[in-house]
C-alpha positions in Angstrom: 0.0 0.0 0.0 2.9 2.3 0.8 4.3 1.7 -2.7 1.0 2.9 -4.3 0.9 5.9 -2.0 4.5 6.8 -3.0 3.4 7.2 -6.6 1.5 10.3 -5.7 -1.6 11.8 -7.2 -2.0 14.0 -10.2 -3.6 17.6 -9.7 -7.3 17.8 -9.0 -9.9 20.3 -8.0 -8.9 23.9 -7.5 -5.2 23.2 -8.2 -6.1 21.7 -11.6 -8.3 24.7 -12.5 -5.3 27.0 -11.6 -3.0 24.9 -13.8 -5.4 25.1 -16.7 -4.8 28.9 -16.8 -1.0 28.5 -17.3 0.4 29.7 -20.6 2.4 26.4 -20.6 -0.5 24.1 -20.3 -2.7 23.1 -23.1 -4.5 19.9 -24.3 -4.3 18.5 -20.8 -0.6 18.6 -20.2 2.4 21.0 -19.7 4.6 21.7 -22.7 8.3 22.6 -23.2 9.2 25.8 -25.1 10.6 23.7 -28.0 8.9 20.6 -29.4 10.4 17.7 -27.4 10.1 14.0 -27.8 11.0 12.0 -24.7 11.8 8.9 -26.9 11.1 8.5 -30.6 8.6 5.7 -31.3 7.5 2.5 -29.7 10.5 0.7 -31.1 12.8 2.8 -29.0 10.8 2.1 -25.9 11.3 -1.7 -26.2 14.9 -1.2 -27.2 15.5 0.9 -24.1 13.6 -1.6 -21.9 15.9 -4.4 -23.1 19.0 -2.4 -22.5 17.9 -1.7 -19.0 17.7 -5.5 -18.4 21.2 -5.9 -19.6 23.2 -3.0 -18.3 27.0 -3.2 -18.5 28.9 -3.8 -15.3 30.7 -0.4 -15.3 27.5 1.6 -14.8 28.2 1.1 -11.1 31.6 1.8 -9.3 33.6 -1.3 -8.4 34.1 -0.2 -4.8 32.3 1.9 -2.3 32.5 5.7 -3.0 34.5 7.9 -0.6 32.5 10.5 1.3 33.2 13.3 3.8 31.1 13.6 7.0 30.3 17.3 7.6 28.4 18.8 10.5 25.6 20.2 8.4 24.0 21.9 11.4 27.0 24.1 12.0 28.1 25.2 8.5 30.0 28.5 8.6 28.2 31.8 8.0 29.5 34.4 5.5 29.8 33.3 1.9 27.4 30.7 0.5 28.3 27.1 1.2 27.1 24.1 -0.7 27.3 20.4 0.2 26.5 17.8 -2.5 25.0 14.4 -1.5 25.3 12.7 -4.9 23.0 12.9 -7.9 20.9 16.1 -7.7 20.6 16.4 -3.9 22.4 19.2 -2.1 22.3 21.7 0.8 22.9 25.4 0.3 23.5 27.8 3.2 23.2 31.4 2.2 22.4 34.5 4.1 22.1 32.3 7.2 19.4 30.3 5.6 19.4 26.6 4.7 17.9 25.5 1.3 17.8 21.8 0.5 17.3 20.8 -3.1 15.7 17.6 -4.4 16.6 15.3 -1.5 16.7 11.5 -2.0 18.0 9.7 1.1 15.9 6.5 0.9 18.6 4.6 -1.1 16.4 4.2 -4.1 15.4 6.4 -7.1 12.2 4.5 -7.4 8.9 3.7 -5.5 10.1 0.1 -5.4 13.3 -1.3 -3.8 14.7 -2.5 -7.1 18.3 -3.2 -7.8 18.5 -1.1 -11.0 17.5 2.1 -9.0 19.6 1.4 -5.9 22.2 4.0 -4.8 25.8 3.2 -5.1 27.5 1.7 -2.1 29.1 4.5 0.0 26.8 7.2 -1.3 24.3 7.1 1.5 26.2 8.5 4.3 23.6 11.2 5.1 20.0 10.9 6.2 17.2 13.3 7.0 18.3 13.2 10.7 21.6 14.8 9.6 19.8 17.8 8.1 19.5 21.2 9.9 16.3 23.0 10.1 15.4 23.7 6.5 14.1 27.2 5.6 13.2 26.2 2.0 12.9 22.7 0.6 13.0 23.0 -3.2 11.6 20.3 -5.4 12.3 20.9 -9.1 9.9 18.2 -10.5 8.2 15.1 -9.5 10.5 12.3 -10.9 11.5 9.7 -8.3 15.1 10.7 -8.3 14.2 14.2 -7.3 11.0 13.9 -5.3 11.3 11.0 -2.9 8.3 10.1 -0.9 10.1 8.4 2.0 12.7 11.2 2.4 10.1 14.0 2.3 7.9 12.4 5.0 10.9 12.1 7.3 12.0 15.6 6.6 8.5 17.2 7.0 8.8 18.1 10.6 12.0 20.2 10.1 11.0 22.0 6.9 9.5 25.5 7.2 8.5 26.0 3.6 8.4 23.9 0.4 8.9 25.5 -3.0 8.2 23.5 -6.1 6.9 23.5 -9.7 3.2 24.0 -10.5 1.1 21.0 -9.7 3.7 19.1 -7.6 1.9 20.1 -4.5 -0.8 17.6 -5.4 1.6 14.8 -4.5 2.6 16.5 -1.3 -1.0 17.1 -0.3 -1.9 13.5 -1.0 1.0 12.4 1.3 -0.3 14.5 4.2 2.1 17.5 4.0 0.4 20.7 5.0 -0.5 22.6 1.7 -0.2 25.9 3.7 3.6 25.6 3.7 3.8 24.8 0.0 4.3 27.3 -2.9 4.0 26.2 -6.4 5.5 28.3 -9.2 4.9 28.5 -13.0 7.9 29.6 -15.2 8.7 33.3 -14.6 6.9 33.4 -11.3 8.9 34.2 -8.1 8.9 33.6 -4.4 10.7 35.7 -1.7 11.5 34.8 1.9 13.7 36.6 4.4 16.2 38.0 1.8 16.0 34.9 -0.5 14.5 35.3 -4.0 13.7 32.3 -6.1 12.6 32.7 -9.8 11.2 29.8 -11.7 12.6 29.4 -15.2 12.2 26.9 -18.1 13.8 23.6 -18.4 13.5 21.1 -21.3 12.3 18.0 -19.6 9.0 16.2 -18.6 7.2 15.0 -15.5 5.2 12.0 -14.2 5.3 9.3 -11.6 3.1 6.8 -13.4 2.0 6.3 -17.0 0.6 9.8 -17.3 3.2 12.4 -18.2 3.5 16.2 -18.0 0.5 16.7 -15.6 2.8 18.7 -13.3 5.5 21.2 -14.3 9.3 20.9 -14.3 11.5 23.9 -13.8 15.0 25.3 -13.2 15.4 28.0 -10.6 17.3 31.2 -10.1 18.3 31.9 -6.4 19.3 35.4 -5.5 20.5 36.4 -2.1 22.7 39.2 -0.8 25.0 39.9 -3.7 25.0 36.2 -5.0 23.2 34.6 -7.8 23.0 30.8 -8.2 21.5 28.9 -11.1 19.7 25.6 -10.0 19.5 23.7 -13.2 17.5 20.5 -12.3 17.0 18.2 -15.3 17.0 19.6 -18.8 18.0 18.8 -22.3 20.2 21.5 -24.0 18.2 24.3 -25.7 18.1 28.1 -26.2 16.6 28.7 -22.8 20.0 28.6 -21.2 21.2 31.6 -23.2 17.9 33.5 -22.6 18.3 32.9 -18.8 21.9 34.0 -18.9 21.0 37.2 -20.9 18.1 38.0 -18.5 19.4 37.0 -15.0 23.2 36.4 -15.5 26.0 36.4 -14.8 25.8 33.7 -12.1 28.3 33.0 -9.4 27.6 29.3 -9.8 25.6 27.1 -12.2 24.5 23.7 -10.8 23.8 21.6 -13.9 23.0 18.0 -14.7 25.7 16.0 -16.4 24.8 12.4 -16.1 22.1 9.8 -16.9 22.2 10.7 -20.6 21.7 8.6 -23.7 21.3 9.5 -27.4 17.8 8.1 -27.3 16.7 10.7 -24.8 19.1 13.5 -25.7 16.2 16.1 -25.9 15.5 15.8 -22.1 19.0 15.1 -20.7 22.1 17.0 -21.8 25.3 15.3 -23.0 28.3 16.3 -20.8 29.7 18.6 -23.5 26.3 20.4 -23.6 26.5 20.9 -19.8 29.6 22.9 -20.3 28.1 24.9 -23.1 25.0 25.6 -21.0 27.3 27.0 -18.3 28.8 29.4 -20.8 25.4 30.3 -22.1 24.3 31.2 -18.5 27.4 33.4 -18.1 28.3 31.5 -15.0 31.7 31.9 -13.3 31.8 28.3 -12.1 30.1 24.9 -12.9 29.1 22.3 -10.4 28.1 19.1 -12.4 25.4 17.0 -10.7 23.0 14.2 -11.6 25.8 11.6 -11.3 27.7 9.8 -8.6 24.7 8.0 -6.9 22.4 6.2 -9.1 22.7 4.3 -12.5 19.7 5.4 -14.5 21.4 5.2 -17.9 24.0 2.9 -19.7 27.2 4.9 -19.6 30.0 4.1 -17.2 29.3 5.6 -13.8 32.3 8.0 -14.0 32.0 9.0 -17.6 29.9 12.1 -17.0 32.6 13.9 -15.0 35.4 12.9 -17.2 33.6 14.3 -20.3 32.7 17.5 -18.4 36.3 18.1 -17.4 37.6 17.4 -20.8 35.2 19.8 -22.4 35.7 22.4 -19.7 39.4 22.4 -20.3 38.8 23.2 -23.9 36.4 26.0 -23.1 38.3 27.4 -20.1 35.4 26.8 -17.7 36.1 26.3 -14.0 34.5 23.0 -12.6 34.0 22.0 -9.0 34.4 18.3 -8.2 33.6 17.7 -4.6 33.2 14.3 -2.9 29.9 13.6 -1.4 29.6 15.6 1.8 32.5 18.0 1.0 31.6 21.7 1.7 32.3 24.2 -1.1 32.4 27.9 -0.5 31.3 30.2 -3.3 33.8 32.9 -4.1 36.7 31.1 -2.5 39.3 28.8 -3.9 38.0 25.2 -3.4 40.3 22.2 -3.6 39.5 20.0 -6.6 40.5 16.4 -6.8 39.8 13.6 -9.2 38.6 11.3 -6.4 36.6 9.1 -8.7 39.7 7.9 -10.4 40.8 6.3 -7.1 37.5 4.2 -6.7 
């Protein structure tokens, strides 16, 4: 029964009526700015399914990943600090406030405890109990590797406010989370709290926790606080929206962009690593933090290929890349040590 509950519930009632007024919603679903196919044709679906049943061995690391245990409840004040937990989960402390993005601490990127969606050994060194009081919990979209039912229920008591994309609140309400502390944003809408400003921006992706797709929105976010500006990229294929966002809101002190779980069959919705670097340039960001790797195997490439390809392309384009271990704190605006830790695994 818990498994069925974890699949969530698509928008209904007043929330659905509000969604229908969105300029990005028509014919019963949300749409990307550019025409986007998740996969081309039914033949591709079966081809991908068969590939998932026969993943190569190198999609997972041969040994447990290294990690650093940081006291998250006592991160330093001053310049913004970011701690990455693998994949697309990370904690930002900025202006004395804690922002937790897309936390997945259950050990699985799935409603089921299935081997193919299990986290890498060594990557689960943090739990909801390790988190400080969260001022803003940001959920970019409703996919299982970003919106984790078990994690969200355990975090609920220490979260002051939840910010998410339009329609995702339907899942949260269905799970018993108080709707009064949830704000949903459509693209270009904003939310402000105690010196923090979040602006929802387009991404090129899709949504859905069951067979129905695009009933809720997906988004990237711009975070502005003090004199700092951070781009929270979430999941996205490469497109012109990165340059538009850079021209409108850039330059950024840091761009946090997905770099893994790609495949040529779903290139429109997940960037190739070289495109991740180009997106950073388009955004006019000083530094790139590649995420969406290092915890789950949701594609067919070697587990460490994303970071190697990002670094190779970044060297060509003179882009600074941060490569922290899980749990290693990074300070924006300061020199951060960078190591090729994954080569030692």
